[in-house]
MMTF fields as JSON, N, C-alpha, C and O atoms, coordinates in Angstrom:
{
  "mmtfVersion": "1.0.0",
  "mmtfProducer": "UNKNOWN",
  "numBonds": 515,
  "numAtoms": 516,
  "numGroups": 129,
  "numChains": 1,
  "numModels": 1,
  "chainsPerModel": [1],
  "groupsPerChain": [129],
  "chainIdList": ["A"],
  "bondAtomList": [4, 2, 8, 6, 12, 10, 16, 14, 20, 18, 24, 22, 28, 26, 32, 30, 36, 34, 40, 38, 44, 42, 48, 46, 52, 50, 56, 54, 60, 58, 64, 62, 68, 66, 72, 70, 76, 74, 80, 78, 84, 82, 88, 86, 92, 90, 96, 94, 100, 98, 104, 102, 108, 106, 112, 110, 116, 114, 120, 118, 124, 122, 128, 126, 132, 130, 136, 134, 140, 138, 144, 142, 148, 146, 152, 150, 156, 154, 160, 158, 164, 162, 168, 166, 172, 170, 176, 174, 180, 178, 184, 182, 188, 186, 192, 190, 196, 194, 200, 198, 204, 202, 208, 206, 212, 210, 216, 214, 220, 218, 224, 222, 228, 226, 232, 230, 236, 234, 240, 238, 244, 242, 248, 246, 252, 250, 256, 254, 260, 258, 264, 262, 268, 266, 272, 270, 276, 274, 280, 278, 284, 282, 288, 286, 292, 290, 296, 294, 300, 298, 304, 302, 308, 306, 312, 310, 316, 314, 320, 318, 324, 322, 328, 326, 332, 330, 336, 334, 340, 338, 344, 342, 348, 346, 352, 350, 356, 354, 360, 358, 364, 362, 368, 366, 372, 370, 376, 374, 380, 378, 384, 382, 388, 386, 392, 390, 396, 394, 400, 398, 404, 402, 408, 406, 412, 410, 416, 414, 420, 418, 424, 422, 428, 426, 432, 430, 436, 434, 440, 438, 444, 442, 448, 446, 452, 450, 456, 454, 460, 458, 464, 462, 468, 466, 472, 470, 476, 474, 480, 478, 484, 482, 488, 486, 492, 490, 496, 494, 500, 498, 504, 502, 508, 506, 512, 510],
  "bondOrderList": [1, 1, 1, 1, 1, 1, 1, 1, 1, 1, 1, 1, 1, 1, 1, 1, 1, 1, 1, 1, 1, 1, 1, 1, 1, 1, 1, 1, 1, 1, 1, 1, 1, 1, 1, 1, 1, 1, 1, 1, 1, 1, 1, 1, 1, 1, 1, 1, 1, 1, 1, 1, 1, 1, 1, 1, 1, 1, 1, 1, 1, 1, 1, 1, 1, 1, 1, 1, 1, 1, 1, 1, 1, 1, 1, 1, 1, 1, 1, 1, 1, 1, 1, 1, 1, 1, 1, 1, 1, 1, 1, 1, 1, 1, 1, 1, 1, 1, 1, 1, 1, 1, 1, 1, 1, 1, 1, 1, 1, 1, 1, 1, 1, 1, 1, 1, 1, 1, 1, 1, 1, 1, 1, 1, 1, 1, 1, 1],
  "groupList": [{"groupName": "MET", "atomNameList": ["N", "CA", "C", "O"], "elementList": ["N", "C", "C", "O"], "formalChargeList": [0, 0, 0, 0], "bondAtomList": [1, 0, 2, 1, 3, 2], "bondOrderList": [1, 1, 2], "singleLetterCode": "M", "chemCompType": "L-PEPTIDE LINKING"}, {"groupName": "HIS", "atomNameList": ["N", "CA", "C", "O"], "elementList": ["N", "C", "C", "O"], "formalChargeList": [0, 0, 0, 0], "bondAtomList": [1, 0, 2, 1, 3, 2], "bondOrderList": [1, 1, 2], "singleLetterCode": "H", "chemCompType": "L-PEPTIDE LINKING"}, {"groupName": "PRO", "atomNameList": ["N", "CA", "C", "O"], "elementList": ["N", "C", "C", "O"], "formalChargeList": [0, 0, 0, 0], "bondAtomList": [1, 0, 2, 1, 3, 2], "bondOrderList": [1, 1, 2], "singleLetterCode": "P", "chemCompType": "L-PEPTIDE LINKING"}, {"groupName": "GLY", "atomNameList": ["N", "CA", "C", "O"], "elementList": ["N", "C", "C", "O"], "formalChargeList": [0, 0, 0, 0], "bondAtomList": [1, 0, 2, 1, 3, 2], "bondOrderList": [1, 1, 2], "singleLetterCode": "G", "chemCompType": "PEPTIDE LINKING"}, {"groupName": "ASN", "atomNameList": ["N", "CA", "C", "O"], "elementList": ["N", "C", "C", "O"], "formalChargeList": [0, 0, 0, 0], "bondAtomList": [1, 0, 2, 1, 3, 2], "bondOrderList": [1, 1, 2], "singleLetterCode": "N", "chemCompType": "L-PEPTIDE LINKING"}, {"groupName": "THR", "atomNameList": ["N", "CA", "C", "O"], "elementList": ["N", "C", "C", "O"], "formalChargeList": [0, 0, 0, 0], "bondAtomList": [1, 0, 2, 1, 3, 2], "bondOrderList": [1, 1, 2], "singleLetterCode": "T", "chemCompType": "L-PEPTIDE LINKING"}, {"groupName": "GLU", "atomNameList": ["N", "CA", "C", "O"], "elementList": ["N", "C", "C", "O"], "formalChargeList": [0, 0, 0, 0], "bondAtomList": [1, 0, 2, 1, 3, 2], "bondOrderList": [1, 1, 2], "singleLetterCode": "E", "chemCompType": "L-PEPTIDE LINKING"}, {"groupName": "SER", "atomNameList": ["N", "CA", "C", "O"], "elementList": ["N", "C", "C", "O"], "formalChargeList": [0, 0, 0, 0], "bondAtomList": [1, 0, 2, 1, 3, 2], "bondOrderList": [1, 1, 2], "singleLetterCode": "S", "chemCompType": "L-PEPTIDE LINKING"}, {"groupName": "ARG", "atomNameList": ["N", "CA", "C", "O"], "elementList": ["N", "C", "C", "O"], "formalChargeList": [0, 0, 0, 0], "bondAtomList": [1, 0, 2, 1, 3, 2], "bondOrderList": [1, 1, 2], "singleLetterCode": "R", "chemCompType": "L-PEPTIDE LINKING"}, {"groupName": "GLN", "atomNameList": ["N", "CA", "C", "O"], "elementList": ["N", "C", "C", "O"], "formalChargeList": [0, 0, 0, 0], "bondAtomList": [1, 0, 2, 1, 3, 2], "bondOrderList": [1, 1, 2], "singleLetterCode": "Q", "chemCompType": "L-PEPTIDE LINKING"}, {"groupName": "LEU", "atomNameList": ["N", "CA", "C", "O"], "elementList": ["N", "C", "C", "O"], "formalChargeList": [0, 0, 0, 0], "bondAtomList": [1, 0, 2, 1, 3, 2], "bondOrderList": [1, 1, 2], "singleLetterCode": "L", "chemCompType": "L-PEPTIDE LINKING"}, {"groupName": "ASP", "atomNameList": ["N", "CA", "C", "O"], "elementList": ["N", "C", "C", "O"], "formalChargeList": [0, 0, 0, 0], "bondAtomList": [1, 0, 2, 1, 3, 2], "bondOrderList": [1, 1, 2], "singleLetterCode": "D", "chemCompType": "L-PEPTIDE LINKING"}, {"groupName": "PHE", "atomNameList": ["N", "CA", "C", "O"], "elementList": ["N", "C", "C", "O"], "formalChargeList": [0, 0, 0, 0], "bondAtomList": [1, 0, 2, 1, 3, 2], "bondOrderList": [1, 1, 2], "singleLetterCode": "F", "chemCompType": "L-PEPTIDE LINKING"}, {"groupName": "LYS", "atomNameList": ["N", "CA", "C", "O"], "elementList": ["N", "C", "C", "O"], "formalChargeList": [0, 0, 0, 0], "bondAtomList": [1, 0, 2, 1, 3, 2], "bondOrderList": [1, 1, 2], "singleLetterCode": "K", "chemCompType": "L-PEPTIDE LINKING"}, {"groupName": "ALA", "atomNameList": ["N", "CA", "C", "O"], "elementList": ["N", "C", "C", "O"], "formalChargeList": [0, 0, 0, 0], "bondAtomList": [1, 0, 2, 1, 3, 2], "bondOrderList": [1, 1, 2], "singleLetterCode": "A", "chemCompType": "L-PEPTIDE LINKING"}, {"groupName": "ILE", "atomNameList": ["N", "CA", "C", "O"], "elementList": ["N", "C", "C", "O"], "formalChargeList": [0, 0, 0, 0], "bondAtomList": [1, 0, 2, 1, 3, 2], "bondOrderList": [1, 1, 2], "singleLetterCode": "I", "chemCompType": "L-PEPTIDE LINKING"}, {"groupName": "TRP", "atomNameList": ["N", "CA", "C", "O"], "elementList": ["N", "C", "C", "O"], "formalChargeList": [0, 0, 0, 0], "bondAtomList": [1, 0, 2, 1, 3, 2], "bondOrderList": [1, 1, 2], "singleLetterCode": "W", "chemCompType": "L-PEPTIDE LINKING"}, {"groupName": "TYR", "atomNameList": ["N", "CA", "C", "O"], "elementList": ["N", "C", "C", "O"], "formalChargeList": [0, 0, 0, 0], "bondAtomList": [1, 0, 2, 1, 3, 2], "bondOrderList": [1, 1, 2], "singleLetterCode": "Y", "chemCompType": "L-PEPTIDE LINKING"}, {"groupName": "VAL", "atomNameList": ["N", "CA", "C", "O"], "elementList": ["N", "C", "C", "O"], "formalChargeList": [0, 0, 0, 0], "bondAtomList": [1, 0, 2, 1, 3, 2], "bondOrderList": [1, 1, 2], "singleLetterCode": "V", "chemCompType": "L-PEPTIDE LINKING"}],
  "groupTypeList": [0, 1, 2, 3, 4, 1, 5, 6, 5, 7, 6, 8, 2, 8, 3, 3, 9, 2, 5, 7, 10, 11, 12, 12, 12, 13, 10, 14, 6, 15, 16, 11, 10, 7, 5, 6, 9, 9, 15, 13, 10, 10, 3, 7, 2, 14, 8, 7, 5, 17, 12, 8, 16, 8, 13, 11, 3, 3, 11, 18, 7, 14, 11, 5, 10, 6, 8, 15, 7, 1, 10, 3, 7, 15, 17, 13, 14, 10, 7, 15, 10, 10, 11, 7, 7, 6, 14, 18, 18, 7, 16, 15, 8, 8, 2, 4, 8, 17, 12, 6, 3, 14, 5, 14, 10, 11, 18, 0, 10, 7, 3, 4, 10, 7, 11, 15, 15, 8, 18, 8, 9, 17, 18, 11, 14, 9, 8, 3, 3],
  "groupIdList": [1, 2, 3, 4, 5, 6, 7, 8, 9, 10, 11, 12, 13, 14, 15, 16, 17, 18, 19, 20, 21, 22, 23, 24, 25, 26, 27, 28, 29, 30, 31, 32, 33, 34, 35, 36, 37, 38, 39, 40, 41, 42, 43, 44, 45, 46, 47, 48, 49, 50, 51, 52, 53, 54, 55, 56, 57, 58, 59, 60, 61, 62, 63, 64, 65, 66, 67, 68, 69, 70, 71, 72, 73, 74, 75, 76, 77, 78, 79, 80, 81, 82, 83, 84, 85, 86, 87, 88, 89, 90, 91, 92, 93, 94, 95, 96, 97, 98, 99, 100, 101, 102, 103, 104, 105, 106, 107, 108, 109, 110, 111, 112, 113, 114, 115, 116, 117, 118, 119, 120, 121, 122, 123, 124, 125, 126, 127, 128, 129],
  "secStructList": [7, 7, 6, 6, 7, 7, 3, 3, 3, 7, 7, 7, 7, 6, 6, 7, 7, 7, 7, 2, 2, 2, 2, 2, 2, 2, 2, 2, 2, 2, 6, 6, 7, 7, 2, 2, 2, 2, 2, 2, 2, 6, 6, 7, 7, 7, 2, 2, 2, 2, 2, 2, 2, 2, 2, 2, 7, 7, 3, 3, 3, 2, 2, 2, 2, 2, 2, 2, 2, 2, 2, 2, 2, 2, 2, 2, 2, 2, 2, 2, 2, 1, 1, 1, 2, 2, 2, 2, 2, 2, 2, 2, 2, 1, 5, 7, 4, 4, 4, 6, 6, 7, 5, 2, 2, 2, 2, 2, 6, 6, 1, 7, 2, 2, 2, 2, 2, 2, 2, 2, 2, 2, 2, 2, 2, 2, 2, 6, 7],
  "xCoordList": [-37.241, -37.167, -36.986, -36.142, -37.752, -37.666, -36.599, -36.362, -35.935, -34.94, -35.577, -36.698, -34.863, -35.349, -36.212, -36.499, -36.625, -37.41, -36.447, -35.528, -36.644, -35.667, -36.105, -35.531, -37.115, -37.505, -37.697, -37.895, -37.635, -37.91, -39.0, -38.969, -39.95, -41.0, -40.583, -40.287, -40.564, -40.159, -41.332, -41.139, -42.548, -43.701, -43.832, -43.58, -44.22, -44.33, -45.506, -45.92, -46.03, -47.101, -46.562, -45.365, -47.434, -47.043, -46.279, -46.727, -45.113, -44.307, -43.446, -42.781, -43.448, -42.65, -41.165, -40.747, -40.388, -38.934, -38.492, -39.13, -37.398, -36.847, -36.454, -36.102, -36.52, -36.205, -34.884, -34.26, -34.475, -33.246, -33.358, -32.382, -34.527, -34.692, -34.613, -34.028, -35.201, -35.078, -33.609, -33.175, -32.848, -31.416, -30.738, -29.968, -31.027, -30.368, -30.635, -29.709, -31.88, -32.199, -31.574, -31.226, -31.43, -30.723, -29.238, -28.64, -28.644, -27.241, -27.04, -26.059, -27.957, -27.868, -27.884, -27.214, -28.647, -28.684, -27.341, -26.803, -26.81, -25.522, -24.418, -23.587, -24.416, -23.374, -23.656, -22.843, -24.791, -25.168, -25.18, -24.571, -25.892, -25.958, -27.098, -28.187, -26.837, -27.88, -28.855, -28.568, -29.997, -30.968, -30.326, -30.506, -29.582, -28.943, -27.942, -27.868, -27.179, -26.225, -26.959, -26.534, -28.044, -28.822, -29.363, -29.274, -29.913, -30.458, -29.362, -29.586, -28.192, -27.076, -26.668, -26.478, -26.534, -26.129, -27.171, -26.828, -28.437, -29.507, -29.599, -30.422, -28.776, -28.79, -29.567, -29.968, -29.783, -30.462, -31.896, -32.255, -32.721, -34.143, -34.747, -34.147, -35.924, -36.636, -36.839, -37.025, -36.803, -36.986, -38.314, -38.392, -39.354, -40.657, -40.584, -41.209, -39.821, -39.631, -38.889, -39.285, -37.814, -37.039, -37.938, -37.911, -38.728, -39.571, -40.688, -41.099, -41.179, -42.161, -41.507, -42.104, -40.27, -39.544, -39.362, -39.535, -39.011, -38.806, -40.095, -40.078, -41.196, -42.475, -43.116, -43.55, -43.173, -43.985, -43.227, -43.81, -41.937, -41.247, -41.651, -42.041, -41.568, -41.969, -40.968, -39.992, -41.225, -40.356, -39.06, -39.049, -37.964, -36.669, -36.143, -36.426, -35.381, -34.813, -33.681, -33.182, -33.287, -32.145, -30.891, -30.073, -30.731, -29.567, -29.559, -28.524, -30.697, -30.784, -30.531, -29.829, -31.091, -30.877, -29.4, -28.869, -28.738, -27.306, -26.496, -25.559, -26.853, -26.166, -26.281, -25.292, -27.496, -27.716, -26.931, -26.367, -26.897, -26.148, -24.66, -24.053, -24.079, -22.653, -22.406, -21.408, -23.299, -23.156, -23.213, -22.468, -24.099, -24.178, -22.904, -22.455, -22.321, -21.062, -19.925, -19.071, -19.914, -18.896, -19.05, -18.072, -20.272, -20.52, -20.113, -19.47, -20.487, -20.152, -18.642, -18.118, -17.94, -16.483, -15.812, -14.905, -16.256, -15.67, -15.969, -15.141, -17.147, -17.496, -16.611, -16.342, -16.157, -15.231, -13.838, -13.155, -13.425, -12.076, -11.893, -10.823, -12.929, -12.823, -13.609, -14.499, -13.282, -13.827, -15.128, -15.674, -15.635, -16.881, -17.545, -16.907, -18.838, -19.537, -18.979, -18.99, -18.49, -17.87, -16.607, -16.34, -15.836, -14.622, -14.973, -14.253, -16.075, -16.528, -16.89, -16.469, -17.671, -18.073, -16.845, -16.743, -15.926, -14.685, -13.919, -13.402, -13.843, -13.091, -13.694, -12.959, -15.02, -15.609, -15.477, -15.596, -15.234, -15.118, -13.674, -13.434, -12.716, -11.305, -10.659, -10.873, -9.87, -9.147, -8.295, -7.7, -8.256, -7.579, -6.642, -7.053, -5.402, -4.428, -4.871, -4.666, -5.479, -5.923, -6.917, -6.961, -7.698, -8.688, -8.159, -8.931, -6.841, -6.164, -6.534, -6.72, -6.639, -6.924, -8.397, -8.75, -9.26, -10.706, -11.123, -10.403, -12.271, -12.808, -13.559, -13.965, -13.737, -14.523, -15.945, -16.531, -16.489, -17.831, -17.87, -18.805, -16.869, -16.818, -16.791, -17.47, -16.007, -15.917, -17.293, -17.754, -17.945, -19.258, -20.312, -21.265, -20.144, -21.117, -20.936, -21.643, -20.001, -19.832, -21.084, -21.313, -21.888, -23.115, -22.997, -24.006, -21.774, -21.56, -21.531, -20.846, -22.267, -22.236, -20.815, -20.406, -20.062, -18.686, -17.814, -16.875, -18.106, -17.319, -17.693, -16.84, -18.95, -19.34, -18.64, -18.132, -18.619, -17.938, -16.448, -15.837, -15.861, -14.432, -14.131, -13.142, -14.973, -14.786, -14.965, -14.202, -15.962, -16.171, -14.948, -14.503, -14.407, -13.241, -12.052, -11.316, -11.865, -10.765, -10.956, -10.026, -12.159, -12.435, -12.299, -11.727, -12.825, -12.701, -11.238, -10.853, -10.424, -8.989, -8.315, -7.441, -8.717, -8.145, -8.522, -7.771, -9.695, -10.197, -9.602, -9.687, -8.996, -8.419, -9.408, -9.214, -10.513, -11.557, -11.618, -12.455],
  "yCoordList": [-169.597, -170.943, -171.903, -171.673, -172.958, -173.933, -174.968, -175.285, -175.511, -176.56, -177.705, -178.119, -178.201, -179.308, -178.875, -179.68, -177.622, -177.113, -176.732, -175.943, -177.279, -177.088, -176.09, -176.045, -175.291, -174.259, -172.948, -172.915, -171.903, -170.577, -169.987, -170.12, -169.346, -168.696, -167.275, -166.499, -166.948, -165.613, -164.647, -163.437, -165.171, -164.288, -163.674, -164.337, -162.421, -161.76, -160.791, -160.326, -160.499, -159.509, -158.132, -157.874, -157.268, -155.899, -155.296, -155.352, -154.715, -154.113, -155.111, -154.75, -156.368, -157.388, -157.212, -156.345, -158.04, -157.988, -158.51, -159.399, -157.957, -158.486, -159.958, -160.395, -160.694, -162.121, -162.396, -161.497, -163.648, -164.046, -163.794, -163.385, -164.031, -163.768, -162.277, -161.872, -161.453, -160.001, -159.607, -158.838, -160.149, -159.847, -160.31, -159.563, -161.544, -162.081, -161.207, -160.886, -160.823, -160.039, -158.645, -158.085, -158.085, -156.805, -157.004, -156.188, -158.081, -158.391, -158.602, -158.123, -159.31, -159.554, -158.242, -158.108, -157.284, -155.961, -155.246, -154.673, -155.283, -154.633, -155.257, -154.551, -156.593, -157.307, -157.347, -157.872, -156.802, -156.758, -158.158, -158.403, -159.068, -160.456, -160.649, -160.103, -161.423, -161.777, -162.757, -163.329, -162.939, -163.922, -165.294, -165.995, -165.69, -167.015, -167.146, -168.196, -166.102, -166.141, -166.26, -167.004, -165.536, -165.612, -167.024, -167.568, -167.601, -168.955, -169.927, -170.781, -169.806, -170.695, -170.542, -171.537, -169.301, -169.07, -169.569, -169.952, -169.565, -170.063, -171.587, -172.15, -172.259, -173.716, -174.295, -175.458, -173.501, -173.92, -174.403, -175.494, -173.591, -173.953, -173.827, -173.23, -174.388, -174.232, -172.739, -171.955, -172.36, -170.942, -170.408, -169.267, -171.243, -170.802, -170.521, -169.581, -171.335, -171.108, -169.803, -169.0, -169.586, -168.35, -167.129, -166.188, -167.143, -165.983, -165.818, -164.693, -166.918, -166.831, -166.189, -165.328, -166.613, -166.013, -164.516, -163.726, -164.125, -162.692, -161.906, -160.801, -162.494, -161.773, -161.829, -160.807, -163.03, -163.24, -163.778, -163.91, -164.094, -164.783, -166.242, -166.774, -166.885, -168.277, -169.078, -168.543, -170.357, -171.249, -171.503, -171.638, -171.566, -171.934, -173.135, -173.298, -173.967, -175.153, -174.759, -173.635, -175.69, -175.461, -175.177, -174.345, -175.861, -175.635, -174.2, -173.534, -173.729, -172.363, -171.354, -170.364, -171.595, -170.704, -170.661, -169.593, -171.811, -171.85, -171.077, -170.358, -171.224, -170.486, -168.98, -168.252, -168.529, -167.098, -166.628, -165.535, -167.443, -167.093, -166.904, -165.93, -167.839, -167.717, -166.505, -165.804, -166.259, -165.081, -163.799, -162.853, -163.779, -162.625, -162.423, -161.293, -163.521, -163.433, -162.952, -162.182, -163.401, -162.944, -161.443, -160.697, -161.011, -159.586, -158.751, -157.711, -159.207, -158.461, -158.366, -157.289, -159.486, -159.485, -158.576, -157.816, -158.655, -157.789, -156.317, -155.449, -156.043, -154.661, -154.113, -152.913, -154.988, -154.587, -154.369, -153.403, -155.274, -155.217, -154.091, -153.487, -153.815, -152.862, -151.598, -151.609, -150.526, -149.228, -148.818, -147.762, -149.617, -149.234, -150.454, -151.485, -150.319, -151.421, -151.636, -152.759, -150.569, -150.711, -151.57, -152.389, -151.382, -152.186, -153.647, -154.543, -153.888, -155.265, -155.927, -157.052, -155.233, -155.778, -156.03, -157.064, -155.101, -155.264, -156.492, -157.258, -156.683, -157.811, -159.148, -160.051, -159.288, -160.589, -160.901, -162.058, -159.879, -160.064, -160.041, -160.188, -159.857, -159.784, -161.17, -161.864, -161.582, -162.858, -162.879, -161.874, -164.049, -164.18, -165.386, -166.486, -165.177, -166.284, -167.428, -168.595, -167.102, -168.147, -169.093, -170.281, -168.571, -169.373, -169.787, -170.008, -169.888, -170.326, -169.448, -169.943, -168.149, -167.202, -166.959, -166.053, -167.754, -167.537, -166.389, -166.037, -165.818, -164.805, -165.504, -166.658, -164.796, -165.358, -165.668, -166.677, -164.803, -165.041, -166.313, -167.104, -166.522, -167.758, -168.99, -169.979, -168.924, -170.056, -170.312, -171.453, -169.252, -169.416, -169.901, -170.574, -169.563, -169.957, -171.387, -171.823, -172.12, -173.522, -174.329, -175.39, -173.816, -174.508, -175.306, -175.746, -175.5, -176.288, -175.396, -174.373, -175.779, -175.052, -174.993, -173.983, -176.072, -176.116, -175.017, -174.554, -174.596, -173.526, -172.154, -171.273, -171.973, -170.731, -170.679, -169.634, -171.811, -171.891, -171.63, -170.968, -172.134, -171.901, -170.406, -169.926, -169.679, -168.229, -167.574, -166.679, -168.011, -167.438, -167.662, -166.743, -168.87, -169.161, -168.291, -167.814, -168.088, -167.238, -165.804, -165.19, -165.28, -163.9, -163.763, -162.789, -164.736, -164.694, -164.715, -164.017, -165.513, -165.576, -164.233, -163.811, -163.567, -162.255, -161.22, -160.286, -161.413, -160.491, -160.81, -160.016, -162.0, -162.411, -163.132, -163.245, -163.639, -164.29, -165.757, -166.42],
  "zCoordList": [-73.21, -73.748, -72.587, -71.721, -72.557, -71.483, -71.796, -72.962, -70.734, -70.987, -71.758, -71.465, -72.729, -73.535, -74.708, -75.595, -74.725, -75.845, -76.956, -76.737, -78.133, -79.205, -80.262, -81.35, -79.954, -80.903, -80.164, -78.949, -80.909, -80.365, -81.227, -82.45, -80.612, -81.379, -81.665, -80.757, -82.933, -83.346, -83.343, -83.23, -83.465, -83.47, -82.084, -81.078, -82.033, -80.747, -80.778, -81.84, -79.603, -79.57, -79.928, -79.803, -80.365, -80.715, -79.539, -78.394, -79.845, -78.794, -78.048, -77.077, -78.486, -77.817, -78.073, -78.84, -77.424, -77.556, -78.923, -79.487, -79.454, -80.708, -80.536, -79.44, -81.615, -81.583, -82.283, -82.848, -82.235, -82.922, -84.424, -85.053, -85.004, -86.437, -86.733, -87.738, -85.859, -86.042, -86.075, -86.933, -85.118, -85.07, -86.358, -86.961, -86.776, -87.963, -89.185, -89.929, -89.396, -90.59, -90.534, -91.573, -89.343, -89.21, -89.526, -90.228, -89.013, -89.301, -90.798, -91.367, -91.432, -92.876, -93.651, -94.676, -93.161, -93.793, -93.609, -94.556, -92.396, -92.112, -92.956, -93.528, -93.028, -93.769, -95.266, -96.027, -95.707, -97.116, -97.736, -98.777, -97.062, -97.516, -98.505, -98.33, -99.536, -100.497, -99.846, -98.795, -100.477, -100.001, -99.91, -98.914, -100.934, -100.933, -99.788, -99.15, -99.524, -98.416, -97.079, -96.195, -96.941, -95.705, -95.491, -94.39, -96.526, -96.431, -96.012, -95.154, -96.604, -96.283, -94.816, -94.117, -94.351, -92.962, -91.964, -90.846, -92.364, -91.497, -91.495, -90.773, -92.282, -92.314, -93.469, -93.43, -94.496, -95.727, -95.515, -95.959, -94.836, -94.777, -96.171, -97.065, -96.347, -97.621, -97.884, -96.953, -99.151, -99.5, -98.953, -98.499, -99.001, -98.49, -96.986, -96.494, -96.264, -94.827, -94.602, -93.758, -95.352, -95.231, -95.45, -94.656, -96.516, -96.815, -95.782, -95.494, -95.226, -94.139, -92.915, -92.269, -92.596, -91.465, -91.679, -90.751, -92.913, -93.206, -92.969, -92.427, -93.383, -93.324, -91.944, -91.412, -91.366, -90.162, -88.96, -87.883, -89.112, -88.018, -88.016, -89.055, -86.898, -86.789, -85.99, -85.464, -85.911, -85.154, -85.903, -87.127, -85.151, -85.719, -84.953, -83.766, -85.633, -84.998, -84.059, -84.108, -83.211, -82.318, -83.136, -82.744, -84.273, -85.139, -85.666, -85.637, -86.142, -86.664, -85.552, -85.758, -84.392, -83.255, -82.869, -82.562, -82.884, -82.567, -83.605, -83.256, -84.868, -85.935, -85.702, -85.776, -85.423, -85.199, -83.979, -83.983, -82.951, -81.744, -82.037, -81.593, -82.786, -83.139, -84.038, -83.871, -84.981, -85.846, -85.017, -85.271, -84.028, -83.141, -82.348, -82.155, -81.887, -81.142, -82.031, -81.591, -83.273, -84.233, -84.451, -84.406, -84.683, -84.921, -83.708, -83.853, -82.515, -81.299, -81.116, -80.829, -81.278, -81.11, -82.135, -81.797, -83.38, -84.41, -84.135, -84.41, -83.596, -83.268, -82.154, -82.106, -81.26, -80.199, -80.785, -80.443, -81.67, -82.245, -83.256, -83.335, -84.018, -85.131, -84.814, -83.964, -85.49, -85.104, -85.788, -85.468, -86.715, -87.391, -88.012, -88.223, -88.302, -88.966, -90.365, -90.871, -90.999, -92.322, -92.223, -93.102, -91.155, -90.956, -90.712, -91.152, -90.012, -89.767, -91.092, -91.362, -91.916, -93.218, -94.073, -94.734, -94.062, -94.827, -94.347, -95.16, -93.028, -92.477, -92.91, -93.312, -92.834, -93.182, -94.666, -95.07, -95.481, -96.933, -97.438, -98.636, -96.53, -96.918, -96.804, -95.81, -97.807, -97.698, -96.426, -96.034, -95.799, -94.512, -94.56, -94.931, -94.188, -94.195, -93.301, -93.635, -92.163, -91.237, -91.912, -91.596, -92.824, -93.549, -94.919, -95.852, -95.027, -96.254, -97.449, -98.561, -97.209, -98.276, -98.538, -99.293, -97.927, -98.074, -97.161, -96.226, -97.431, -96.529, -95.396, -95.528, -94.289, -93.188, -93.669, -93.276, -94.514, -95.037, -95.873, -95.747, -96.723, -97.516, -96.618, -96.891, -95.551, -94.618, -94.005, -93.959, -93.535, -92.904, -93.889, -93.499, -95.164, -96.187, -96.676, -97.584, -96.088, -96.479, -96.168, -96.748, -95.252, -94.875, -93.596, -93.045, -93.114, -91.903, -90.671, -90.656, -89.646, -88.385, -87.844, -87.271, -88.027, -87.513, -88.118, -87.471, -89.338, -89.958, -89.398, -89.295, -89.041, -88.365, -87.006, -86.6, -86.313, -85.017, -85.187, -84.348, -86.25, -86.526, -86.647, -86.093, -87.363, -87.489, -86.121, -85.758, -85.367, -84.033, -83.148, -82.461, -83.16, -82.325, -82.719, -81.856, -84.008, -84.477, -83.99, -83.467, -84.163, -83.753, -82.235, -81.746, -81.495, -80.037, -79.608, -78.67, -80.293, -79.97, -80.244, -79.488, -81.316, -81.628, -80.57, -80.289, -80.0, -78.977, -77.611, -76.675, -77.52, -76.242, -75.359, -74.148, -75.997, -75.206, -75.384, -74.772]
}
């Protein structure tokens, strides 16, 4: 990605490197996210855009790319802190006092990038980072 370029192309030649969308859809599978939850975490693109991304990839906005980046950091930090992917899934779905009894997933599903960042900051603090 070039400086100042605000999109990333997800389409790749056969055998190319995985993209941010590839990562997101794999994470959504691990976290057992519904279509609606995935759309919300991606920043609420049009359903047709979401389904095009699932099928063919495509361009994503800087906002969507930032969301995926923070979600990846959350997943990585939790994978370091916890001993299994099942424990990670359990953690994001468990009520948390820090989030006033809401789950981390509920906080992230508010639709605001700032709430995804809030979960990332909490997880990073728990990791000591």
